[in-house]
Structures are given as structure tokens and as C-alpha cells.
PyMOL Python script that loads the backbone (N, CA, C, O; Angstrom):
from pymol import cmd

cmd.read_pdbstr("""\
ATOM      1  N   MET A   1      -0.647  -7.413  12.657  1.00  0.00           N
ATOM      2  CA  MET A   1      -0.037  -7.344  11.216  1.00  0.00           C
ATOM      3  C   MET A   1      -0.375  -8.391  10.274  1.00  0.00           C
ATOM      4  O   MET A   1      -0.438  -8.210   9.058  1.00  0.00           O
ATOM      5  N   HIS A   2      -0.608  -9.573  10.907  1.00  0.00           N
ATOM      6  CA  HIS A   2      -1.007 -10.573   9.503  1.00  0.00           C
ATOM      7  C   HIS A   2      -2.406 -10.295   9.289  1.00  0.00           C
ATOM      8  O   HIS A   2      -2.809 -10.634   8.176  1.00  0.00           O
ATOM      9  N   ALA A   3      -3.184  -9.810   9.996  1.00  0.00           N
ATOM     10  CA  ALA A   3      -4.541  -9.512   9.451  1.00  0.00           C
ATOM     11  C   ALA A   3      -4.714  -8.460   8.403  1.00  0.00           C
ATOM     12  O   ALA A   3      -5.632  -8.520   7.584  1.00  0.00           O
ATOM     13  N   ILE A   4      -3.740  -7.397   8.431  1.00  0.00           N
ATOM     14  CA  ILE A   4      -3.930  -6.715   7.370  1.00  0.00           C
ATOM     15  C   ILE A   4      -3.306  -7.212   6.287  1.00  0.00           C
ATOM     16  O   ILE A   4      -3.556  -6.584   5.258  1.00  0.00           O
ATOM     17  N   VAL A   5      -2.543  -8.174   6.165  1.00  0.00           N
ATOM     18  CA  VAL A   5      -1.923  -8.727   4.906  1.00  0.00           C
ATOM     19  C   VAL A   5      -2.924  -9.321   4.430  1.00  0.00           C
ATOM     20  O   VAL A   5      -3.219  -9.090   3.258  1.00  0.00           O
ATOM     21  N   ARG A   6      -3.565 -10.072   5.063  1.00  0.00           N
ATOM     22  CA  ARG A   6      -4.676 -11.271   4.932  1.00  0.00           C
ATOM     23  C   ARG A   6      -5.894 -10.340   4.194  1.00  0.00           C
ATOM     24  O   ARG A   6      -6.211 -10.651   3.046  1.00  0.00           O
ATOM     25  N   ASP A   7      -6.390  -9.507   4.677  1.00  0.00           N
ATOM     26  CA  ASP A   7      -7.440  -8.343   4.470  1.00  0.00           C
ATOM     27  C   ASP A   7      -7.397  -7.261   5.044  1.00  0.00           C
ATOM     28  O   ASP A   7      -7.849  -7.249   6.189  1.00  0.00           O
ATOM     29  N   TRP A   8      -6.928  -6.161   4.555  1.00  0.00           N
ATOM     30  CA  TRP A   8      -7.176  -4.829   5.464  1.00  0.00           C
ATOM     31  C   TRP A   8      -8.335  -4.202   5.654  1.00  0.00           C
ATOM     32  O   TRP A   8      -8.531  -3.222   6.372  1.00  0.00           O
ATOM     33  N   ARG A   9      -9.193  -4.856   4.917  1.00  0.00           N
ATOM     34  CA  ARG A   9     -10.655  -4.545   5.205  1.00  0.00           C
ATOM     35  C   ARG A   9     -11.214  -5.126   6.271  1.00  0.00           C
ATOM     36  O   ARG A   9     -12.120  -4.451   6.760  1.00  0.00           O
ATOM     37  N   GLU A  10     -10.964  -6.259   6.863  1.00  0.00           N
ATOM     38  CA  GLU A  10     -11.162  -6.859   7.927  1.00  0.00           C
ATOM     39  C   GLU A  10     -10.322  -7.151   9.181  1.00  0.00           C
ATOM     40  O   GLU A  10     -10.436  -8.021  10.045  1.00  0.00           O
ATOM     41  N   ALA A  11      -9.348  -6.044   8.988  1.00  0.00           N
ATOM     42  CA  ALA A  11      -8.376  -5.945  10.107  1.00  0.00           C
ATOM     43  C   ALA A  11      -8.531  -5.077  11.448  1.00  0.00           C
ATOM     44  O   ALA A  11      -7.867  -5.143  12.483  1.00  0.00           O
ATOM     45  N   GLY A  12      -9.562  -4.281  11.132  1.00  0.00           N
ATOM     46  CA  GLY A  12      -9.965  -3.390  12.358  1.00  0.00           C
ATOM     47  C   GLY A  12      -9.141  -2.293  12.374  1.00  0.00           C
ATOM     48  O   GLY A  12      -8.791  -1.767  13.430  1.00  0.00           O
ATOM     49  N   LEU A  13      -8.767  -1.861  11.173  1.00  0.00           N
ATOM     50  CA  LEU A  13      -8.159  -0.426  11.085  1.00  0.00           C
ATOM     51  C   LEU A  13      -8.817   0.804  11.307  1.00  0.00           C
ATOM     52  O   LEU A  13     -10.020   0.830  11.047  1.00  0.00           O
ATOM     53  N   SER A  14      -8.320   1.744  11.699  1.00  0.00           N
ATOM     54  CA  SER A  14      -9.199   3.026  11.782  1.00  0.00           C
ATOM     55  C   SER A  14      -9.814   3.521  10.494  1.00  0.00           C
ATOM     56  O   SER A  14      -9.513   2.890   9.481  1.00  0.00           O
ATOM     57  N   GLU A  15     -10.487   4.372  10.395  1.00  0.00           N
ATOM     58  CA  GLU A  15     -11.046   4.950   9.055  1.00  0.00           C
ATOM     59  C   GLU A  15     -10.162   5.618   8.509  1.00  0.00           C
ATOM     60  O   GLU A  15     -10.185   5.583   7.279  1.00  0.00           O
ATOM     61  N   ALA A  16      -9.375   6.225   8.984  1.00  0.00           N
ATOM     62  CA  ALA A  16      -8.310   7.046   8.158  1.00  0.00           C
ATOM     63  C   ALA A  16      -7.326   5.852   7.659  1.00  0.00           C
ATOM     64  O   ALA A  16      -7.023   5.890   6.466  1.00  0.00           O
ATOM     65  N   ASP A  17      -6.772   4.747   8.484  1.00  0.00           N
ATOM     66  CA  ASP A  17      -6.073   3.940   7.884  1.00  0.00           C
ATOM     67  C   ASP A  17      -6.634   2.877   6.740  1.00  0.00           C
ATOM     68  O   ASP A  17      -5.933   2.238   5.956  1.00  0.00           O
ATOM     69  N   GLN A  18      -7.991   2.853   6.840  1.00  0.00           N
ATOM     70  CA  GLN A  18      -8.686   2.064   5.795  1.00  0.00           C
ATOM     71  C   GLN A  18      -8.653   2.848   4.421  1.00  0.00           C
ATOM     72  O   GLN A  18      -8.377   2.381   3.316  1.00  0.00           O
ATOM     73  N   ALA A  19      -9.042   4.323   4.787  1.00  0.00           N
ATOM     74  CA  ALA A  19      -9.002   5.130   3.555  1.00  0.00           C
ATOM     75  C   ALA A  19      -7.404   5.137   2.863  1.00  0.00           C
ATOM     76  O   ALA A  19      -7.285   5.116   1.638  1.00  0.00           O
ATOM     77  N   LEU A  20      -6.207   5.170   3.763  1.00  0.00           N
ATOM     78  CA  LEU A  20      -5.057   4.952   3.036  1.00  0.00           C
ATOM     79  C   LEU A  20      -4.882   3.942   2.351  1.00  0.00           C
ATOM     80  O   LEU A  20      -4.329   3.902   1.252  1.00  0.00           O
ATOM     81  N   CYS A  21      -5.508   2.728   3.174  1.00  0.00           N
ATOM     82  CA  CYS A  21      -5.198   1.424   2.333  1.00  0.00           C
ATOM     83  C   CYS A  21      -6.113   1.370   1.140  1.00  0.00           C
ATOM     84  O   CYS A  21      -5.700   0.717   0.182  1.00  0.00           O
ATOM     85  N   ASP A  22      -7.287   1.949   1.045  1.00  0.00           N
ATOM     86  CA  ASP A  22      -7.965   2.152  -0.116  1.00  0.00           C
ATOM     87  C   ASP A  22      -7.239   2.741  -1.417  1.00  0.00           C
ATOM     88  O   ASP A  22      -7.229   2.252  -2.547  1.00  0.00           O
ATOM     89  N   TYR A  23      -6.654   3.882  -0.976  1.00  0.00           N
ATOM     90  CA  TYR A  23      -5.876   4.800  -2.010  1.00  0.00           C
ATOM     91  C   TYR A  23      -4.742   4.122  -2.274  1.00  0.00           C
ATOM     92  O   TYR A  23      -4.376   4.278  -3.438  1.00  0.00           O
ATOM     93  N   ALA A  24      -3.797   3.170  -1.381  1.00  0.00           N
ATOM     94  CA  ALA A  24      -2.720   2.418  -1.797  1.00  0.00           C
ATOM     95  C   ALA A  24      -3.270   1.389  -2.960  1.00  0.00           C
ATOM     96  O   ALA A  24      -2.747   1.394  -4.075  1.00  0.00           O
ATOM     97  N   GLU A  25      -4.333   0.529  -2.636  1.00  0.00           N
ATOM     98  CA  GLU A  25      -4.842  -0.264  -3.561  1.00  0.00           C
ATOM     99  C   GLU A  25      -4.889   0.154  -4.829  1.00  0.00           C
ATOM    100  O   GLU A  25      -4.279  -0.280  -5.805  1.00  0.00           O
ATOM    101  N   LYS A  26      -5.764   1.151  -4.733  1.00  0.00           N
ATOM    102  CA  LYS A  26      -6.203   1.976  -6.068  1.00  0.00           C
ATOM    103  C   LYS A  26      -4.976   2.435  -7.029  1.00  0.00           C
ATOM    104  O   LYS A  26      -4.858   2.179  -8.227  1.00  0.00           O
ATOM    105  N   LEU A  27      -4.100   3.173  -6.206  1.00  0.00           N
ATOM    106  CA  LEU A  27      -2.895   3.596  -6.713  1.00  0.00           C
ATOM    107  C   LEU A  27      -2.197   2.376  -7.659  1.00  0.00           C
ATOM    108  O   LEU A  27      -1.960   2.445  -8.865  1.00  0.00           O
ATOM    109  N   THR A  28      -1.972   1.378  -6.856  1.00  0.00           N
ATOM    110  CA  THR A  28      -1.545   0.173  -7.380  1.00  0.00           C
ATOM    111  C   THR A  28      -2.071  -0.783  -8.258  1.00  0.00           C
ATOM    112  O   THR A  28      -1.281  -1.395  -8.976  1.00  0.00           O
ATOM    113  N   LEU A  29      -3.080  -0.978  -8.312  1.00  0.00           N
ATOM    114  CA  LEU A  29      -4.106  -1.603  -9.295  1.00  0.00           C
ATOM    115  C   LEU A  29      -4.593  -0.927 -10.539  1.00  0.00           C
ATOM    116  O   LEU A  29      -4.502  -1.411 -11.667  1.00  0.00           O
ATOM    117  N   ARG A  30      -5.134   0.269 -10.227  1.00  0.00           N
ATOM    118  CA  ARG A  30      -5.804   1.046 -10.879  1.00  0.00           C
ATOM    119  C   ARG A  30      -5.678   2.339 -11.235  1.00  0.00           C
ATOM    120  O   ARG A  30      -6.640   3.057 -11.506  1.00  0.00           O
ATOM    121  N   GLN A  31      -4.199   2.787 -11.256  1.00  0.00           N
ATOM    122  CA  GLN A  31      -3.627   4.083 -11.139  1.00  0.00           C
ATOM    123  C   GLN A  31      -4.325   5.189 -11.934  1.00  0.00           C
ATOM    124  O   GLN A  31      -4.389   6.331 -11.479  1.00  0.00           O
ATOM    125  N   ALA A  32      -4.795   4.891 -13.000  1.00  0.00           N
ATOM    126  CA  ALA A  32      -5.274   5.631 -14.217  1.00  0.00           C
ATOM    127  C   ALA A  32      -6.680   6.236 -13.661  1.00  0.00           C
ATOM    128  O   ALA A  32      -7.196   7.257 -14.116  1.00  0.00           O
ATOM    129  N   GLU A  33      -7.193   5.481 -12.652  1.00  0.00           N
ATOM    130  CA  GLU A  33      -8.636   6.077 -11.940  1.00  0.00           C
ATOM    131  C   GLU A  33      -8.309   7.072 -10.858  1.00  0.00           C
ATOM    132  O   GLU A  33      -9.178   7.780 -10.350  1.00  0.00           O
ATOM    133  N   VAL A  34      -6.911   7.114 -10.481  1.00  0.00           N
ATOM    134  CA  VAL A  34      -6.965   7.957  -9.148  1.00  0.00           C
ATOM    135  C   VAL A  34      -7.051   9.493  -9.503  1.00  0.00           C
ATOM    136  O   VAL A  34      -6.498   9.983 -10.488  1.00  0.00           O
ATOM    137  N   GLY A  35      -7.766  10.157  -8.639  1.00  0.00           N
ATOM    138  CA  GLY A  35      -7.923  11.694  -9.032  1.00  0.00           C
ATOM    139  C   GLY A  35      -7.975  12.559  -7.993  1.00  0.00           C
ATOM    140  O   GLY A  35      -7.701  12.171  -6.857  1.00  0.00           O
ATOM    141  N   ALA A  36      -8.338  13.859  -8.257  1.00  0.00           N
ATOM    142  CA  ALA A  36      -8.571  14.567  -6.987  1.00  0.00           C
ATOM    143  C   ALA A  36      -9.494  14.230  -5.766  1.00  0.00           C
ATOM    144  O   ALA A  36      -9.369  14.544  -4.583  1.00  0.00           O
ATOM    145  N   GLY A  37     -10.335  13.590  -6.326  1.00  0.00           N
ATOM    146  CA  GLY A  37     -11.490  13.145  -5.130  1.00  0.00           C
ATOM    147  C   GLY A  37     -10.905  11.920  -4.380  1.00  0.00           C
ATOM    148  O   GLY A  37     -11.467  11.570  -3.342  1.00  0.00           O
ATOM    149  N   ASP A  38     -10.053  11.387  -4.729  1.00  0.00           N
ATOM    150  CA  ASP A  38      -9.156  10.354  -3.883  1.00  0.00           C
ATOM    151  C   ASP A  38      -8.098  11.331  -2.846  1.00  0.00           C
ATOM    152  O   ASP A  38      -7.650  11.010  -1.746  1.00  0.00           O
ATOM    153  N   LEU A  39      -7.952  12.197  -3.362  1.00  0.00           N
ATOM    154  CA  LEU A  39      -6.883  13.025  -2.246  1.00  0.00           C
ATOM    155  C   LEU A  39      -7.615  13.618  -1.392  1.00  0.00           C
ATOM    156  O   LEU A  39      -7.245  13.652  -0.219  1.00  0.00           O
ATOM    157  N   GLU A  40      -8.858  14.235  -1.805  1.00  0.00           N
ATOM    158  CA  GLU A  40      -9.889  14.750  -1.005  1.00  0.00           C
ATOM    159  C   GLU A  40     -10.470  13.810   0.182  1.00  0.00           C
ATOM    160  O   GLU A  40     -10.611  14.299   1.303  1.00  0.00           O
ATOM    161  N   VAL A  41     -10.723  12.791  -0.009  1.00  0.00           N
ATOM    162  CA  VAL A  41     -10.914  11.612   0.767  1.00  0.00           C
ATOM    163  C   VAL A  41      -9.919  11.426   1.904  1.00  0.00           C
ATOM    164  O   VAL A  41     -10.305  11.158   3.041  1.00  0.00           O
ATOM    165  N   LEU A  42      -8.306  11.608   1.508  1.00  0.00           N
ATOM    166  CA  LEU A  42      -7.690  11.255   2.486  1.00  0.00           C
ATOM    167  C   LEU A  42      -7.708  12.641   3.209  1.00  0.00           C
ATOM    168  O   LEU A  42      -7.840  12.596   4.432  1.00  0.00           O
ATOM    169  N   ARG A  43      -7.610  13.671   2.710  1.00  0.00           N
ATOM    170  CA  ARG A  43      -7.633  15.031   3.490  1.00  0.00           C
ATOM    171  C   ARG A  43      -8.677  15.133   4.349  1.00  0.00           C
ATOM    172  O   ARG A  43      -8.532  15.758   5.400  1.00  0.00           O
ATOM    173  N   GLY A  44      -9.675  14.633   4.079  1.00  0.00           N
ATOM    174  CA  GLY A  44     -11.028  14.330   5.179  1.00  0.00           C
ATOM    175  C   GLY A  44     -10.862  13.525   5.772  1.00  0.00           C
ATOM    176  O   GLY A  44     -11.926  13.224   6.315  1.00  0.00           O
ATOM    177  N   HIS A  45      -9.909  12.747   6.120  1.00  0.00           N
ATOM    178  CA  HIS A  45      -9.367  11.796   7.149  1.00  0.00           C
ATOM    179  C   HIS A  45      -8.046  12.264   7.935  1.00  0.00           C
ATOM    180  O   HIS A  45      -7.464  11.529   8.733  1.00  0.00           O
ATOM    181  N   GLY A  46      -7.680  13.441   7.652  1.00  0.00           N
ATOM    182  CA  GLY A  46      -6.706  14.106   8.524  1.00  0.00           C
ATOM    183  C   GLY A  46      -5.258  14.211   7.905  1.00  0.00           C
ATOM    184  O   GLY A  46      -4.338  14.689   8.569  1.00  0.00           O
ATOM    185  N   PHE A  47      -5.061  13.709   6.493  1.00  0.00           N
ATOM    186  CA  PHE A  47      -3.945  13.789   6.117  1.00  0.00           C
ATOM    187  C   PHE A  47      -3.665  14.904   5.468  1.00  0.00           C
ATOM    188  O   PHE A  47      -4.489  15.348   4.669  1.00  0.00           O
ATOM    189  N   ASP A  48      -2.636  15.458   5.661  1.00  0.00           N
ATOM    190  CA  ASP A  48      -2.358  16.838   5.017  1.00  0.00           C
ATOM    191  C   ASP A  48      -1.374  16.470   3.483  1.00  0.00           C
ATOM    192  O   ASP A  48      -0.876  15.355   3.323  1.00  0.00           O
ATOM    193  N   ASP A  49      -1.242  17.413   2.621  1.00  0.00           N
ATOM    194  CA  ASP A  49      -0.285  17.635   1.491  1.00  0.00           C
ATOM    195  C   ASP A  49       0.873  16.694   2.080  1.00  0.00           C
ATOM    196  O   ASP A  49       0.843  15.538   1.658  1.00  0.00           O
ATOM    197  N   ARG A  50       1.479  16.884   2.624  1.00  0.00           N
ATOM    198  CA  ARG A  50       2.796  16.066   3.113  1.00  0.00           C
ATOM    199  C   ARG A  50       2.656  14.728   2.971  1.00  0.00           C
ATOM    200  O   ARG A  50       3.180  13.954   2.169  1.00  0.00           O
ATOM    201  N   ALA A  51       1.620  14.495   4.151  1.00  0.00           N
ATOM    202  CA  ALA A  51       1.339  12.959   4.240  1.00  0.00           C
ATOM    203  C   ALA A  51       1.077  12.194   3.200  1.00  0.00           C
ATOM    204  O   ALA A  51       1.571  11.107   2.903  1.00  0.00           O
ATOM    205  N   ILE A  52       0.144  12.920   2.575  1.00  0.00           N
ATOM    206  CA  ILE A  52      -0.455  12.348   1.117  1.00  0.00           C
ATOM    207  C   ILE A  52       0.534  11.935   0.154  1.00  0.00           C
ATOM    208  O   ILE A  52       0.564  10.847  -0.421  1.00  0.00           O
ATOM    209  N   HIS A  53       1.639  13.250  -0.022  1.00  0.00           N
ATOM    210  CA  HIS A  53       2.767  12.941  -0.862  1.00  0.00           C
ATOM    211  C   HIS A  53       3.908  11.895  -0.288  1.00  0.00           C
ATOM    212  O   HIS A  53       4.665  11.306  -1.060  1.00  0.00           O
ATOM    213  N   ASP A  54       3.946  11.748   0.938  1.00  0.00           N
ATOM    214  CA  ASP A  54       4.765  10.852   1.543  1.00  0.00           C
ATOM    215  C   ASP A  54       4.280   9.406   1.350  1.00  0.00           C
ATOM    216  O   ASP A  54       5.159   8.625   0.985  1.00  0.00           O
ATOM    217  N   ALA A  55       2.927   8.854   1.542  1.00  0.00           N
ATOM    218  CA  ALA A  55       2.670   7.758   1.360  1.00  0.00           C
ATOM    219  C   ALA A  55       2.396   7.349  -0.246  1.00  0.00           C
ATOM    220  O   ALA A  55       2.561   6.191  -0.630  1.00  0.00           O
ATOM    221  N   THR A  56       1.995   8.339  -1.067  1.00  0.00           N
ATOM    222  CA  THR A  56       2.187   8.223  -2.617  1.00  0.00           C
ATOM    223  C   THR A  56       3.759   7.687  -2.933  1.00  0.00           C
ATOM    224  O   THR A  56       3.946   6.729  -3.683  1.00  0.00           O
ATOM    225  N   GLN A  57       4.862   8.405  -2.280  1.00  0.00           N
ATOM    226  CA  GLN A  57       6.142   8.174  -2.670  1.00  0.00           C
ATOM    227  C   GLN A  57       6.175   6.746  -2.301  1.00  0.00           C
ATOM    228  O   GLN A  57       6.664   6.011  -3.159  1.00  0.00           O
ATOM    229  N   VAL A  58       5.686   6.090  -1.012  1.00  0.00           N
ATOM    230  CA  VAL A  58       6.070   4.887  -0.634  1.00  0.00           C
ATOM    231  C   VAL A  58       5.534   3.939  -1.227  1.00  0.00           C
ATOM    232  O   VAL A  58       6.128   2.906  -1.535  1.00  0.00           O
ATOM    233  N   ILE A  59       4.221   4.205  -1.482  1.00  0.00           N
ATOM    234  CA  ILE A  59       3.376   3.208  -2.413  1.00  0.00           C
ATOM    235  C   ILE A  59       3.989   2.809  -3.800  1.00  0.00           C
ATOM    236  O   ILE A  59       4.180   1.664  -4.210  1.00  0.00           O
ATOM    237  N   GLY A  60       4.292   4.141  -4.514  1.00  0.00           N
ATOM    238  CA  GLY A  60       5.040   4.207  -5.844  1.00  0.00           C
ATOM    239  C   GLY A  60       6.235   3.264  -5.725  1.00  0.00           C
ATOM    240  O   GLY A  60       6.266   2.269  -6.449  1.00  0.00           O
ATOM    241  N   TYR A  61       7.309   3.532  -4.781  1.00  0.00           N
ATOM    242  CA  TYR A  61       8.500   3.040  -4.427  1.00  0.00           C
ATOM    243  C   TYR A  61       8.470   1.435  -4.486  1.00  0.00           C
ATOM    244  O   TYR A  61       9.297   0.775  -5.115  1.00  0.00           O
ATOM    245  N   PHE A  62       7.540   0.964  -3.840  1.00  0.00           N
ATOM    246  CA  PHE A  62       7.086  -0.285  -3.298  1.00  0.00           C
ATOM    247  C   PHE A  62       6.491  -1.255  -4.898  1.00  0.00           C
ATOM    248  O   PHE A  62       6.743  -2.401  -5.271  1.00  0.00           O
ATOM    249  N   ASN A  63       5.757  -0.305  -5.424  1.00  0.00           N
ATOM    250  CA  ASN A  63       5.187  -1.076  -6.789  1.00  0.00           C
ATOM    251  C   ASN A  63       6.395  -1.093  -7.819  1.00  0.00           C
ATOM    252  O   ASN A  63       6.659  -2.141  -8.407  1.00  0.00           O
ATOM    253  N   TYR A  64       7.115   0.040  -8.036  1.00  0.00           N
ATOM    254  CA  TYR A  64       8.270   0.092  -8.590  1.00  0.00           C
ATOM    255  C   TYR A  64       9.337  -1.051  -8.535  1.00  0.00           C
ATOM    256  O   TYR A  64       9.572  -1.825  -9.462  1.00  0.00           O
ATOM    257  N   ILE A  65      10.027  -1.041  -7.154  1.00  0.00           N
ATOM    258  CA  ILE A  65      10.664  -2.117  -7.012  1.00  0.00           C
ATOM    259  C   ILE A  65      10.170  -3.499  -7.155  1.00  0.00           C
ATOM    260  O   ILE A  65      10.757  -4.442  -7.686  1.00  0.00           O
ATOM    261  N   THR A  66       9.116  -3.484  -6.656  1.00  0.00           N
ATOM    262  CA  THR A  66       8.463  -5.155  -7.097  1.00  0.00           C
ATOM    263  C   THR A  66       8.327  -5.239  -8.559  1.00  0.00           C
ATOM    264  O   THR A  66       8.704  -6.328  -8.991  1.00  0.00           O
ATOM    265  N   ARG A  67       7.977  -4.562  -9.293  1.00  0.00           N
ATOM    266  CA  ARG A  67       8.184  -4.594 -10.840  1.00  0.00           C
ATOM    267  C   ARG A  67       9.397  -4.862 -11.393  1.00  0.00           C
ATOM    268  O   ARG A  67       9.593  -5.610 -12.352  1.00  0.00           O
ATOM    269  N   VAL A  68      10.378  -4.120 -10.656  1.00  0.00           N
ATOM    270  CA  VAL A  68      11.672  -4.482 -11.304  1.00  0.00           C
ATOM    271  C   VAL A  68      12.253  -5.836 -10.718  1.00  0.00           C
ATOM    272  O   VAL A  68      13.041  -6.469 -11.420  1.00  0.00           O
ATOM    273  N   ALA A  69      11.923  -6.281  -9.538  1.00  0.00           N
ATOM    274  CA  ALA A  69      12.496  -7.686  -9.231  1.00  0.00           C
ATOM    275  C   ALA A  69      11.490  -8.934  -9.894  1.00  0.00           C
ATOM    276  O   ALA A  69      11.858 -10.102 -10.018  1.00  0.00           O
ATOM    277  N   ASP A  70      10.474  -8.533 -10.189  1.00  0.00           N
ATOM    278  CA  ASP A  70       9.279  -9.516 -10.967  1.00  0.00           C
ATOM    279  C   ASP A  70       9.896  -9.789 -12.335  1.00  0.00           C
ATOM    280  O   ASP A  70      10.013 -10.878 -12.895  1.00  0.00           O
ATOM    281  N   GLY A  71      10.314  -8.428 -12.814  1.00  0.00           N
ATOM    282  CA  GLY A  71      10.923  -8.340 -14.361  1.00  0.00           C
ATOM    283  C   GLY A  71      12.176  -8.924 -14.937  1.00  0.00           C
ATOM    284  O   GLY A  71      12.448  -9.249 -16.092  1.00  0.00           O
ATOM    285  N   LEU A  72      13.107  -8.989 -13.437  1.00  0.00           N
ATOM    286  CA  LEU A  72      14.375  -9.370 -13.482  1.00  0.00           C
ATOM    287  C   LEU A  72      14.332 -10.809 -13.076  1.00  0.00           C
ATOM    288  O   LEU A  72      15.325 -11.412 -13.484  1.00  0.00           O
ATOM    289  N   GLY A  73      13.611 -11.440 -12.496  1.00  0.00           N
ATOM    290  CA  GLY A  73      13.330 -12.682 -12.268  1.00  0.00           C
ATOM    291  C   GLY A  73      14.105 -12.807 -10.448  1.00  0.00           C
ATOM    292  O   GLY A  73      14.323 -13.859  -9.847  1.00  0.00           O
ATOM    293  N   VAL A  74      14.293 -11.817 -10.094  1.00  0.00           N
ATOM    294  CA  VAL A  74      14.868 -11.834  -8.656  1.00  0.00           C
ATOM    295  C   VAL A  74      14.219 -12.914  -7.817  1.00  0.00           C
ATOM    296  O   VAL A  74      13.016 -13.040  -8.043  1.00  0.00           O
ATOM    297  N   GLU A  75      14.623 -13.553  -7.094  1.00  0.00           N
ATOM    298  CA  GLU A  75      14.475 -14.527  -6.199  1.00  0.00           C
ATOM    299  C   GLU A  75      14.397 -14.042  -4.835  1.00  0.00           C
ATOM    300  O   GLU A  75      15.370 -13.437  -4.383  1.00  0.00           O
ATOM    301  N   PRO A  76      13.231 -14.253  -4.023  1.00  0.00           N
ATOM    302  CA  PRO A  76      13.449 -13.865  -2.610  1.00  0.00           C
ATOM    303  C   PRO A  76      14.612 -14.305  -1.817  1.00  0.00           C
ATOM    304  O   PRO A  76      15.137 -15.396  -2.038  1.00  0.00           O
ATOM    305  N   GLU A  77      15.007 -13.554  -0.963  1.00  0.00           N
ATOM    306  CA  GLU A  77      16.465 -14.082  -0.137  1.00  0.00           C
ATOM    307  C   GLU A  77      16.220 -15.390   0.710  1.00  0.00           C
ATOM    308  O   GLU A  77      15.276 -15.424   1.499  1.00  0.00           O
ATOM    309  N   THR A  78      16.904 -16.259   0.581  1.00  0.00           N
ATOM    310  CA  THR A  78      16.794 -17.332   1.209  1.00  0.00           C
ATOM    311  C   THR A  78      16.502 -16.992   2.710  1.00  0.00           C
ATOM    312  O   THR A  78      15.452 -17.480   3.128  1.00  0.00           O
ATOM    313  N   PHE A  79      17.036 -16.447   3.366  1.00  0.00           N
ATOM    314  CA  PHE A  79      17.138 -15.871   4.990  1.00  0.00           C
ATOM    315  C   PHE A  79      15.741 -15.268   5.542  1.00  0.00           C
ATOM    316  O   PHE A  79      15.358 -15.183   6.709  1.00  0.00           O
ATOM    317  N   VAL A  80      15.126 -14.893   4.394  1.00  0.00           N
ATOM    318  CA  VAL A  80      13.932 -14.280   4.829  1.00  0.00           C
ATOM    319  C   VAL A  80      12.530 -15.459   4.427  1.00  0.00           C
ATOM    320  O   VAL A  80      12.167 -15.869   3.324  1.00  0.00           O
ATOM    321  N   ARG A  81      12.013 -15.742   5.742  1.00  0.00           N
ATOM    322  CA  ARG A  81      10.970 -16.897   5.666  1.00  0.00           C
ATOM    323  C   ARG A  81       9.742 -16.179   5.240  1.00  0.00           C
ATOM    324  O   ARG A  81       9.655 -14.954   5.323  1.00  0.00           O
ATOM    325  N   PRO A  82       8.873 -16.872   4.822  1.00  0.00           N
ATOM    326  CA  PRO A  82       7.673 -16.342   4.129  1.00  0.00           C
ATOM    327  C   PRO A  82       6.743 -15.819   5.232  1.00  0.00           C
ATOM    328  O   PRO A  82       6.715 -16.437   6.297  1.00  0.00           O
ATOM    329  N   TRP A  83       6.107 -14.911   5.091  1.00  0.00           N
ATOM    330  CA  TRP A  83       5.111 -14.054   5.748  1.00  0.00           C
ATOM    331  C   TRP A  83       4.383 -15.305   6.340  1.00  0.00           C
ATOM    332  O   TRP A  83       3.998 -16.271   5.681  1.00  0.00           O
ATOM    333  N   GLY A  84       4.242 -15.114   7.833  1.00  0.00           N
ATOM    334  CA  GLY A  84       3.109 -16.088   8.604  1.00  0.00           C
ATOM    335  C   GLY A  84       3.863 -17.191   8.787  1.00  0.00           C
ATOM    336  O   GLY A  84       3.227 -17.967   9.502  1.00  0.00           O
ATOM    337  N   ARG A  85       5.179 -17.748   8.410  1.00  0.00           N
ATOM    338  CA  ARG A  85       5.728 -19.139   8.851  1.00  0.00           C
ATOM    339  C   ARG A  85       6.571 -18.863  10.090  1.00  0.00           C
ATOM    340  O   ARG A  85       7.287 -17.862  10.056  1.00  0.00           O
ATOM    341  N   ARG A  86       6.572 -19.683  11.257  1.00  0.00           N
ATOM    342  CA  ARG A  86       7.036 -19.358  12.220  1.00  0.00           C
ATOM    343  C   ARG A  86       8.390 -20.005  12.470  1.00  0.00           C
ATOM    344  O   ARG A  86       9.153 -19.596  13.345  1.00  0.00           O
ATOM    345  N   SER A  87       8.719 -21.259  11.489  1.00  0.00           N
ATOM    346  CA  SER A  87      10.041 -21.804  11.422  1.00  0.00           C
ATOM    347  C   SER A  87      10.751 -21.528  10.212  1.00  0.00           C
ATOM    348  O   SER A  87      11.896 -21.954  10.058  1.00  0.00           O
TER     349      SER A  87
END
""", "prot")
cmd.dss("prot")
cmd.show_as("cartoon", "prot")
cmd.util.cbc("prot")
cmd.orient("prot")
């Protein structure tokens, strides 16, 4: 899991998972560039329309809630340790 967070491209993911991560990154950072071709790539990796819809909903929700938290200055919970820290 840590390898995915550090760099999903180097994490040894399957081609389908890499395609999904690429889609998530594009939808997050360059959403105006997302088009039908991106969906066809996902379909080519075995994702059906329901899976693409569900993934898009989850990606969109995380983007939304992160922006809400950032916009309101919400601080991370103190009981949640930073990713990768053992103690």
C-alpha cells in the first residue's frame, strides 16, 4: 500500500489498476481533459460501465471532501498518525 501512495506507477500494479489510477489522477488534476477515450481505455481493461461509474463517484467524493476540508481549514484528527509513521 505504501508503494502506491509514494508512486503508483512504480508500485507493480496490474495494467487495469494502472489504468484506473491514471484515470483518477486525470480526473483529479485535469478534469477538463477527461473524455470518452478515457472511458474506452478503462473498458479495454475490463471495467464495465457500472465499475467506471462507481470509481468516478469515489474519486469525485474524495476530491470534493478534501477541498471542503482544505477550504474550511479542517485540521487532521490527532488520533490519526501520518501515513507511513509507525509510532
